[in-house]
C-alpha positions in Angstrom: 227.6 45.6 74.2 224.0 45.0 73.1 222.3 47.7 71.1 219.1 49.2 72.4 216.0 49.0 70.3 214.2 52.2 69.3 212.0 53.9 71.9 209.0 53.5 69.7 209.3 49.7 70.3 208.3 50.2 73.9 206.1 53.3 73.8 202.7 51.8 74.3 201.7 50.9 77.8 201.9 47.2 78.4 200.5 45.0 81.1 202.6 45.3 84.3 205.3 42.8 85.3 203.3 39.6 85.5 204.0 36.1 84.4 201.4 33.4 84.7 202.8 29.9 84.5 201.4 26.4 85.0 204.1 26.1 87.7 203.9 28.4 90.7 207.6 28.6 91.1 208.0 30.2 87.6 205.3 32.9 88.0 207.7 35.9 88.5 210.1 38.1 86.6 213.6 36.7 87.1 215.5 39.9 87.8 215.1 43.7 87.7 217.8 45.6 85.8 219.7 48.4 87.6 218.2 51.9 87.6 220.5 54.3 85.6 218.9 57.5 86.8 221.4 59.0 89.3 219.3 61.7 91.0 215.7 62.6 91.0 215.9 66.1 92.7 218.4 68.8 92.0 218.8 72.5 92.7 217.7 74.5 95.8 214.7 73.1 97.5 212.6 76.1 98.4 209.3 77.6 97.4 209.5 79.2 94.0 206.8 81.5 92.6 206.3 79.5 89.4 206.4 75.8 88.6 206.7 74.5 85.0 205.4 70.9 84.4 206.2 68.7 81.4 203.0 66.8 80.7 202.5 64.1 78.0 199.6 64.4 75.6 199.0 60.6 75.6 199.7 57.7 77.9 203.2 56.4 77.3 206.1 54.3 78.5 209.4 56.2 78.8 212.6 54.2 79.0 215.1 55.0 81.8 217.8 55.9 79.3 215.5 58.5 77.8 214.6 60.0 81.2 218.2 60.2 82.2 219.3 61.9 79.0 216.4 64.4 79.3 217.4 65.1 82.9 221.1 65.7 81.9 220.3 68.1 79.0 217.8 70.2 80.9 220.1 70.4 83.9 223.1 71.5 81.8 221.0 74.3 80.4 219.6 75.4 83.8 223.0 75.3 85.5 224.6 77.3 82.7 222.1 80.1 82.8 220.8 80.1 86.4 223.7 78.7 88.4 223.3 75.8 90.9 220.8 77.6 93.2 218.5 79.4 90.9 216.0 76.6 90.3 214.5 73.4 91.7 214.3 70.4 89.3 212.4 67.3 90.1 211.9 64.1 88.1 208.4 62.9 89.2 208.2 59.4 87.7 210.1 56.3 88.6 210.9 53.5 86.2 209.3 50.4 87.7 208.1 48.5 84.7 210.5 45.8 83.5 210.8 45.5 79.7 211.2 42.1 78.2 212.4 40.7 74.9 212.0 37.3 73.4 215.2 37.0 71.3 214.8 35.0 68.1 217.8 34.1 66.0 217.7 34.6 62.2 219.6 33.1 59.5 220.6 29.5 58.6 219.9 27.0 61.3 217.9 29.4 63.4 214.9 27.1 63.6 216.9 24.6 65.6 218.2 27.1 68.1 215.2 29.1 69.4 212.1 27.8 71.2 209.7 30.1 69.2 206.7 30.9 71.3 207.0 28.0 73.6 208.7 30.0 76.4 208.0 33.4 75.1 207.8 35.5 78.3 211.2 37.0 77.5 214.3 38.1 79.4 214.5 41.5 81.1 216.4 44.1 79.0 215.6 47.3 80.8 213.0 49.3 82.8 210.6 52.0 81.9 208.2 54.5 83.6 204.5 54.1 82.7 203.1 57.6 82.6 199.4 58.3 82.1 198.0 61.2 80.1 198.0 64.5 82.1 200.5 63.4 84.8 203.7 65.5 85.0 207.0 63.7 84.2 209.3 66.5 85.5 208.9 69.9 86.9 211.1 73.0 87.4 210.5 75.6 90.1 211.8 79.1 89.2 211.1 82.8 89.8 209.3 85.0 87.3 212.4 86.3 85.6 213.7 82.8 84.8 210.5 81.3 83.2 211.9 81.5 79.6 215.1 79.7 80.7 213.1 76.9 82.3 210.9 76.6 79.2 213.9 76.2 77.0 215.3 73.6 79.4 212.1 71.6 79.1 212.0 72.0 75.4 215.5 70.5 75.2 214.4 67.6 77.5 211.4 66.7 75.4 213.5 66.2 72.3 215.0 63.1 74.1 211.6 61.4 74.6 209.5 59.6 72.1 206.1 61.3 72.7 204.6 64.8 72.3 204.5 66.9 75.4 203.1 70.2 76.6 204.7 72.6 79.0 202.3 73.9 81.7 203.2 77.0 83.9 201.5 77.0 87.3 201.8 79.9 89.8 202.5 78.8 93.4 200.4 80.5 96.1 
C-alpha cells in the first residue's frame, strides 16, 4: 500500500480542482477518490444550551484522513464520558478538493522513465477540505455540566490535525 505524505505537504490552500489544457477533452480531473469519513453527525440531535466550535487560526487544507481520525478520537472520549445521548457532534466541513501528485522516479535510469514537467498535472491521491480562517471545522452541543468533557474531546481532536486551532464556547438562546 502506498504511504501517505505528511499533512504539512498539503496544508496550504491550493487552487481548486482545475486543469487547463490545449485540448478541451483533457481539461478535467480524471477521478475523485472515495470519501473515508463515515458519518458527519452523531449523538442526539436536539437543542443544547452550549455549543463548542473548533476554529482554525489560519486558512488551511485538512486531509480526509486527518478529519476522520479527529472525529473518531473525540467521539470515543464523548461516548465514554457522556454516553451516546449526552451530546450532539457535527463535522461541518466536507472534503471536496482533490489532491494531486506528480510522481517522479529517483535512482539510476529515472531520467528515461518520467516525463518531468511535460505532463505535470498529477494523479489524484486523496481529497481535502479547504477551511478558511474563522470557520468552524466541527462543533459539539452539550449542557453546562458537560463543557469540560467537550473541551477535552476537542483538544484530543486537534492533536490529529496539522494546524493551530482555538475552541470557542457559544451559548444557544
